[in-house]
N, C-alpha and C positions, 0 to 999 in steps of 0.2 A: 423522584417520581413515585416513591413508595405510597404516598397519600393520594394517588391518582383518582380513586373513586370518590374522594371527598371533594366534590366540586362546589363552586360558589352558587349560593341560592340568590338569584338576582331579582330584587324587587324594585319597584318604582312607585313613588307617590306624586300626585300632581293635581292640577286644576284644568278644567276645560270650559270653554265658552264659545257660543255661536248662536245659531238661530233655529227656530222650530216653526213648523206649520202643519196644518191638518188638511186631510183630503177626505171628503165625504159628501153628504147631501147638499151642503152649503158652499162647497168649493171642490172643484175637480181638477185644478191646475197646480203644478209645482211652482214653488216660490211666489205665492200670491202677494198682493199689496199688504196684507195684514200679517205677514211673517213677523214673528216676535222673538225677543232674546231668550236664550236658555243657557244655563251653565251649571257647573257642579264640581264634584271631587272624584278622583279615581285612584285605584291601586292596581298595579299590574305585576304579576308574577311570571317570570320568564323561565320556562322549563329548559330551554336551550336557545340557540340563535334563530330557530324557525317557529317555535310554538310558545304561546303565552296564554294566560287567562287573566281577565280584567274584571274587577268589581267596580261599579260606578253608580253614583247617584246624580240625578239631574233635576233641576227645577226650572219651570218656565211658564209660558202662557200660550194657549191656543185661542184663535178668534176667527170668525167668519161672518159675513153679512151677505144676504141675498142681493142687497142693493149694489154690491160690487160686480155682480154677474152681468155679462152682456146679453143674457137670455131674458127676454121680457116676461116670460112666464114665471121665471124664478124671481124677478124683481117684484112682480105682482104678489107672489107668496109673502114676501116681506119679512122673512124670519132672520134671526141673528143669534149669536151666542158668544160668550167668552168663558174660558175656564182656566184656572191655574192648574198645572199638571206637575206631579211628582213622580219620578221614575227611579227604581232601584233595579239594577241589571247585573247579571253575570254573563260574560262574553268570552268565547274562545277566539283566539287570533292565530292566523297562519301567515307567516312572512314568506314572500316569494323568494328572497335571497338569503344568504348567510349573514344576517344582520348583526353587526358589531362583532363578527367573528374575527379571530386573530390569524387565520390561515390565509393562503394566497387568494382565496375566493371571498374573503371577508369584505363587507361593504359598509358604508356609513349611511346608506339610505335604502329603503325597500318599499315597494307596494305591499299591501296586506289586505286580507279578507277577514271579516269577523261575523259571528253569529252567536245567538244565545237565547236566553229567556229573561223576562223582566216582569216585575210587578209595577203597575202604575195606578195613580188615583187622579180622578177628574171630578169636577163639580160644575156642570154647565149652568150658566146664568144668562138671563136676558133682562133688558131694561124696559120699564114701563113708567112713564111720567117721572123720569130722572131717578128712579129707584131700581136697583138691581135685585132680582129675585132668583133664588135657587130653584131650578126647574124640576129636578127629580122629585122633591116632595110634593110638588103641585100636580103631578100626573097629567101633563099637558095633552097626552093622547088617551087619557082615561085610565091609566094604570092605577091599580089599587082601588078602583071604583067598581064594585060588582055590577052596577047598572049598565056599564059600558061594555063589559065583556072583554076588556083589553088586557087582562092578566095582571101579574104582580109588577111592582115598580122595578126598573132596571137597577143594576148595582154600579156604584161609582168606583169600586175597587175591582181592578181587572188584571189579566195576564196578557202579555203580548210577546211576539217573537222578533227581536231586533236583528237586522242583518245589513251588511254594507261593505264598503271598501274604503281604503285610505292610503296615505303615504306617510312613512316615518323617516326622520332624519336625526342623526346623532351628532351632538356638539360636545363631546367629552362626557361630563357627568350629567348633561342636560339632553333630553330628547324632545323633539317637536313632532306632533302627529296631526295631520289634517284628515278628517274623515267625513263621509256622507253615508247616512244610514236611514233605512225605512223601518217602521214598526208595524208589523202585521198584527192587528188586534182581532178580538173575537166578540166585539160589541159594535152595535150600530147606533150607540147613544152617547158618544163623546159630545155630539152637538144637540142631543135631546130629540133629534128628528129621525123617525124610522117608519112608523106605521101609517095609520089613516087618521083623518080628522074625526074627533069625537063630537057628539052633539053638545054644543056649548051650553045648552040648558042643563046638562048633567054635570058641568064643571063649575067651580067657583068663579066669580067674575074675573079675577086676576089670571087664573089658569086659562080661561076661555080666550081672553084677549091676547095673551102671550102665545097660545096655541095657534091662533089664526088672526093676525092683525089686519088681514085684508077685508075688503068690503063684503066678501062672501060670507063672513061670520054672521052678518046681520040678516041675510036672507036665507041662511041655512043650506045653501047649495053645495057647500064643501063637505057636508057630513057624509062620512063613508068613503070619501075620495082619498087617494094616496097623498099623504103629507111628505113622505120620504120613500126611499127605495129599500124595502125590507130584504132584498136579495144580496145586498153588498154590506160589508163591514167597513167601519171607519179606519183610516190609517193616519199616522203622523210621522214626521221626519225630524231628524236632528242632524245638522251640519255644523261641525265644530272644529276648533283648533285647541289642542291639548299641549301643555308643557309639563314634563315630568322630571323629577330628580332621581337618578339612579342611586340606590342605596349601596350597591357594590358593582363590580364589573367583571367581565369574563377574563380569564387568564389563558395562557398558552396550554396549561394543564387541563383546564376546562374544555378547550377546543379539542384537544387530543382525546379526552374522555368521551365527548359527544360523538366523535368520528368512530371510536371503537364500539360505542354502544349501538350505533346504527349499522 
């Protein structure tokens, strides 16, 4: 036991796969019909049997259509979007139990909580006449057009705060984790929808039609009306199953060291 303080540095590498969906102006329900696949890679560093930090990258797609809503007003608005999404996150994890511990209270499974910070990139698109257009450069609410007074274009690169809960299980050198997590963002433009309808006469024809595909674009009655809710930000979710390979394992000396340290 002379080398007691030199405890194992336990890392894990693995893959994760699951589903993602967005909540915002075009969808307000969890697990909508247009929930899409998402997946990625992760590395976890375990400080001890209770605490860990995870680095993770994810790639998937978000999508929503007004036509899916039971709300007739939303159906009349007629907006839609899709966007590939890339996320890179650093997350702290807290295990409820003495997970993979070697003592009497050591367990092979545990619930856990996680939270952290992430960078993500989106690029909302919409379709017109079988062609998909990037919406941010078009300024569908008049962004970037001094004549509309709508301000500068929004940014496709953003920061969010991921948080959630899950369950881990150990199968020797393999770990399996199931998790559910929300992303609290600071943008209302994942879907390109936030402010008011701009005057279509001030937009180029493609931007005007994608901004307001309803019949009201033709009579101008929507100009200045709310196109989205500016008081709320968009969210997205990732629900996934991860499989990781342990690069080392806890020993009895590690367990004793952890107990003495706390």
